[in-house]
N, C-alpha and C positions, 0 to 999 in steps of 0.2 A: 504495501500500498504505501509507505513512506516511496519507494523507489515511484509507482509511477508519479506522485505527488513532485518529485527531482523534476522528471521529463517533463511535465507541467508547466511548468515556473518556466522552465526556457523559451517554449513554442514564444510568446509574443516578444523574445527579447529574437528569437527568431526569422522570425516576419522582419525586425527592426534593417537584421542582416540583411533580406534579400533586398528592403529598401536602399540599403549599400550598394549590395554591388550593381544593383540598377543605375544609382550615378554613378558608378567609377565608370561602367559599361557607356552610358549617354554621354561623362564626359569625352571617354577614349572617341566616342563614332563621333562627334562634337571636331574636335580636337583634327580629324582627316577629312572632315568637311560631309558627313553623313549626319545634317541635321534632323533630317526625318526620322532617320531612326533614334539618334540622340530624343528626339520627342518625344515618342511614345518608350521613351525608353523611363524617363520623366513623366509618364502620367503611369506607368507603371511602379513608378518607387511610391506616390501617389497612394495608389494604391495601397502595397504593404504598408503605408506609414499607417492608411486609415485603421487596418484590420490588425496592426500589435496593439493599439488604438482599444480594439474592440476582443481583437483575444484578454487580452491582459484583467477589462472589467470584467468578461464572462467570465475567464479563468479565474480573476482574482488574486492575481500572480503578480500584481505590480513589485517595483521594486529602487532603490536609487541609484545601481547600477541600470535597468531597463531606463528612467529619466534621461540618464544620461550619456549611454549609447543611442537614443532617440533624438537628441539634440545631435547629435556627431555625422548622424547617417542624412538627416536634413542639411546640418550642413555641405555634405556631398552634393546630394541629388536636388537642394533646392536654391542653394547659392553659388557654388562652385559650375556645376554643370550648368543652370542657365547661363551663366555669366560667358562660356568657351563659346554657346554660342551665341551670342553676345559679340566675344569677341572673332567670330568663324564671319559675321556678318561686318565686323569693322575692316578686318583684313578684306574681304569683297569689295568693299570700299575704297581701301587704302589699297591695296595692292592686286587686286584683282580678281581674285580664287577666296574663297571661303575655305582650304586647305593647304596657302604661299606659307612656306617654308618663314620660320621667325629669325630673323637674321640680323640683330641690332647693324655691325657694321655697314650692312646694304641697309641700312633706312637713316631720315634726319632724327633729328631729337623730337621735334614736330610730331613725327610722324609713331616715333615709339611711345609720346607720351598722349596719342588719341588711341593706340592698342590696348594700353596697360587700361583707361580708363575703362574698360569691358568689365577687369575687375572689382571697378566699385560696388559694382550685384554680392562681391561674396565679404566686399568686405563689411556692407551694413546688414547685409543675410546674420552674418557672426554677430554684431551688433545686436541683433532682433531676437535673434533665440540665446544670445545670455542676458536679455534684460527681462523678455518671457520666463528664464528658469529662476529669477527673483522675485519677479511682482507680483505681489498677491494679488492685486486685483485683475489679476486676467485668471481666472480657476474657469468662470462658465463663460466667456467672452474675452475678444482680443483689445488689443489697443495698436495703434497701427497694423498694417496688413499680415497680414501672415506667411512665411515664409515658401508655404507651399502655394499659395493664391499666384504670387507674383512669380515664381518656376512657370507657372502655365502660360501668363501670358508670354513668357518667351515662347516656351514651349510651344506655342500655338502660333506663332512666325509659319513657319518651316510648313505647316503643314496646313494655315491659309492656303503659303503659294504653289502649296505641290495640290491643295484640290479642287481650288480656285483661279477663278484667272481677271488676276486683280492689278492693270496696271502700275495704281497709285501707288501703289503698298509695296511693292515691288522698287517702285522707284525711291521711293522712303528709304527703302530699307538698303539703296543703292550709296544712300550719304552717309557720310558718316557725323553730321553734326547733329540730323535726326537722330539719331541711335543714340548718338552722345545724351540727348534731351531724355528720350525716353528712360534714358540707365538711371539720368539723375535723377528723375519724376519717380520710375518705380523704388528708386532705394531710396529715397525721400520717403513715399509713403510707407516702406518697411519700418521706420520707427518713429512716426507724424505721431502724436498723442488722440489721433480718433479714434475714439471704442468705437468697433466694428464685433456684429453680434455673429455667433457659432453658429453651426450650422449641425451639429451634434444636438438630438434632442432626446427628452425624457420620454415623451408621449409625443402620438398622434393626434393630440387635440391640436382642432384648429385657432382655440383660442392663444397657446402657450408657442405658436408654431405662425403664429399669422405670417409676418413677414417673411419667416422661413420659405413654406408655402407661397406668396407672392412672388416673393424671387424666383421660383422654381416653377410657375408660372411664365412670367415674364420671360425667362431665357430660352424657354419652350417658345411660343412665339414668336422670340426676333430668330431661335435654330430653323422653326419653317418658311420668315420672312426670308432672313441675309446667307442661310446653310452654314457655310463653315469660319463666314466672315462672323459668323455671334461667334467664339472660341476668343477670340485678345479682346472681345469689347466683355467677357463675365467678369475680369476684375473691377471697371468700373462700375459696373450693372449694378456687381455687391459692395462696391464705395460706395454710391448713391444710394441705395436702398437703406445700407446701415445710417448716413446720413440724416433721412428720414428714421429711421427707428429712433436713431438720438432724439430728435425735436418732439415726436408722438411722446416717448418717454421724459421729457421733462415737464411733458402739458400735465 
């Protein structure tokens, strides 16, 4: 019996390790220029991230190690991996290819600075995760955009370009200054003091989950109207609904 309990307590951490493996592989794919593969691996990491917490709750297998491991895995999957996707787009804009070699001797200092700005994302993701671990206000909701939500935005860009025909978005992603602007905005949103509702539910009651249901219904309608273009919009719809929820809560 005790042996079975010992195995059970390791299940959530094993799922977290699958999250980490997905993030590592996503980073590798992005480095090689396979951005669609990287995007799907980040989405897979998000699935594992959801189920490790669910497994911990269902199996009552919480542990301090599990909490730390979860943050470390998230740092790779939702911090470093999206940073490498951003780097690939910057390399495409500056060097002409998402898989071009980073050779400092052949680059000017401004070009090096432009490329390295991609790692603002993992830096601010680390700040976000560290803040979350010590912030007692974030037990049932979030302060600032969660790292998985930010990672979903960056993972959505290759998918939108691959599955849809959007010349304007393709043009934007060929402009290094547009990419840097997106890096700065999304990184700021990670550490902003804006309260964000969590998607985890304790019951299915409408009254307790009204904002969550309306958010999901809105995404469904947008998906029907906009198809794949809805994917990068999810982050901003989430922020808008969080702001609305904050206004309603204050009243």
